[in-house]
N, C-alpha and C positions, 0 to 999 in steps of 0.2 A: 441785117442779122449779125454781121461782123461787129458792128458798133454796139449792139446789145450785149454780145459776149464780152467785148472789151469793157463795156460799162459795168457788167456784172463782176468781171475780174477785178476791176478797180474798186468797186464797192466791197468785195470780199477782202481785198488787201487793206482797205481803210478800216474795215470792221476788225480784221485780225490785229492791225496796229492798235486800234482803240481798246479792244477787249483783251488782248493778250500781250503784245510787245510792250506797250507803255506801262501797264501795271507790273509786269515782270521787271522792267527796267527800274521802276521806283523801288520795288522790293529788293532788287540787286543793290541799289544805292544805300538803302537802309542796312542791308547785310554788310556792305563794304564799310559803312560807318561803325557798325557794331564790331566788325573784325579789327578795325583800326583801334577802337577803344580797348578791345581785348589784348591787342598787341602792346598797347601802352601799359596796361596793367601787368602783363607778363614781363615786360622789360623792367617795370618798377619792382615786381616781386623778385626777379633775378638780382637786381641791384640790392634790394633789401637782404636777400639771402647771402650775398657776398659780404655785405656789411655785418650781418649777424655772425657769419663765420669768422670774420676778421676780429670782431669783439670777443667772440668765444676763444679765439686763439690768444688774444691779449689776456683774457681772464685766466686762462690756464697757466700763464707765466707768473701770476701772482702767487707768492709763497703762501702755503697754508697758514702759517703763523700770522701773516698780515690779514688774511681773510678772517681768522678768529678775532683779531683785534677790531676789524671793521664790524663784525657781528656783535662784539661787546659794546662798541660805540653806539650803534643804533640797532638793537636786536629786531628780528622779524616780528616778534610779539612781546608784549610787556608781561612779565611774570612778577606780580607784587611780592610773592614770598621770596623769590631770588633777590629782588631789589632790597627788601628788608634785611635779608641775610648779609648782603654786601655792606649796607649801612651799619648794621650791628657789628660786623667785623672791623670796619674802619673805626667805629666809636670805641670798641673794646680795646683797641691798641692803646688808647689813652685813658682807660679806666672809666669810660662813660657807657651809659646804657640807653638804647633807643626805646622810647615809650610812646604810646598813643599813635601808632603808625596808621595813617588813613590815606586811601587813594581815591582820587576823583578824576575820572576820565572826562576831558573836555568834550562836550556833546554839541553837535550841530543839529538844529531842527531842520529836518529834510524839507519840510514845507517852506520854511524861511529860505533855505538854500535854493530851492527852485524859484521862488518869487524874486529873490535878490540876486540870483545867478552867482552865488558865492563859489569861488573856485576851490575845489577840494584839494587839500595838500596831500603829498605822497606819504605823509607820516601822521601818526596820532600823538597827541600831547596828553600827558598824565600829570596832574597836580598831586603831589604827595606832601602831607603834613606829618610832622613828628616832633617829639621833644627829646632833648638830651640834657643831662645835668653834669656840671663839672666846673673846674676853674677856667678862667679866661684863656690861659696858656694852653690848656687841654683842648678847648673849643677851637682855638686858633689853629692848632695842629690838625684837628679833625677837618676843619674847613679846607686847609691846605691839601689834605689827602683827597677830599672830594674834588677839588680843583684838578688834581693830578690824575684822577681815575680816568680810565678809558671811556666810560659811559658819559654821554653828554648830560650834564646836570646843571640846570640854571637855578640859582638861589634867587627867589623872587620876594621872599618875605622873611623877616627875622624879628622875633620878640625876645625880650630879656626880662628875667625876674630874679631878684636876689633871694637865695635860700641859704644864707650863711649858717654854718654849723650843722647842716643836714647832708651828710655824705659828701660825695665828690672826690674823696680820697686825697685831698691836699690841704695844706695849711693855708689859712686865709679864706677869702670869700669864695663862695660857691654860687653858681648861677644856674637857672633853668633856662635853656634856650629853646624857643619854639621856632622851628624852621618850616618854611613852605618852599618846596623846590618843584621844578618842572623837569620831566624826563620824557624821552621820546621813543617811539618804535615805528617800524614800517607798517604800512597798511596791510 
C-alpha cells in the first residue's frame, strides 16, 4: 500500500512537472527574452533621446541669420513664383528681362523605383528654363550674380542667339540667352 501511494505521488509529481512546471518554464524563458529585447530597445531609445537633445542644443546655438541663409540655400519647398522673382531681380540689375519661365519637376516613376530599388534622395530637383536678352557683359554679370546667390543653382544648359539691334539697352551686339538651370528643395 505504501508503495502504491509513493508511486501515485511520483506520478502526480511527474504529471505536474510535464503539464505545469515545464510549460511555465518555457513561457518564462520567452518572457525573459522579450524583456531583454525591450530592455535593449529602451536603452537605444534613451541613447537616441540623449542624442536628439544634444543635436537640438547644438541647433539652438545656430544664429537665426544663418538658419535663414540655410533656408534660402535649400528651401523646404520650391516656390516657382518666388524663384522667378529672384531671377527677375538679378536680371533687372543689368537691364535684362526674364522671359518664358518654365519649371519641370524631375519625376521618379514609383513603379520603376520599386522594381529597381532606386534610393530616394532627401531633396527634390527642379529644372527651370528661361530666356534673357542683353549684351554679353550684362549676361556675364547676371551669371556671376547667380553664382554668388545663396540658393543652389546649377546651370546645365545654355543657348545663344544673336538679336542685334533689338533692345538690350547697350551699344553693340545683343543676344538672347536660353538658360536651363537646376535648383533644389527639401522633400
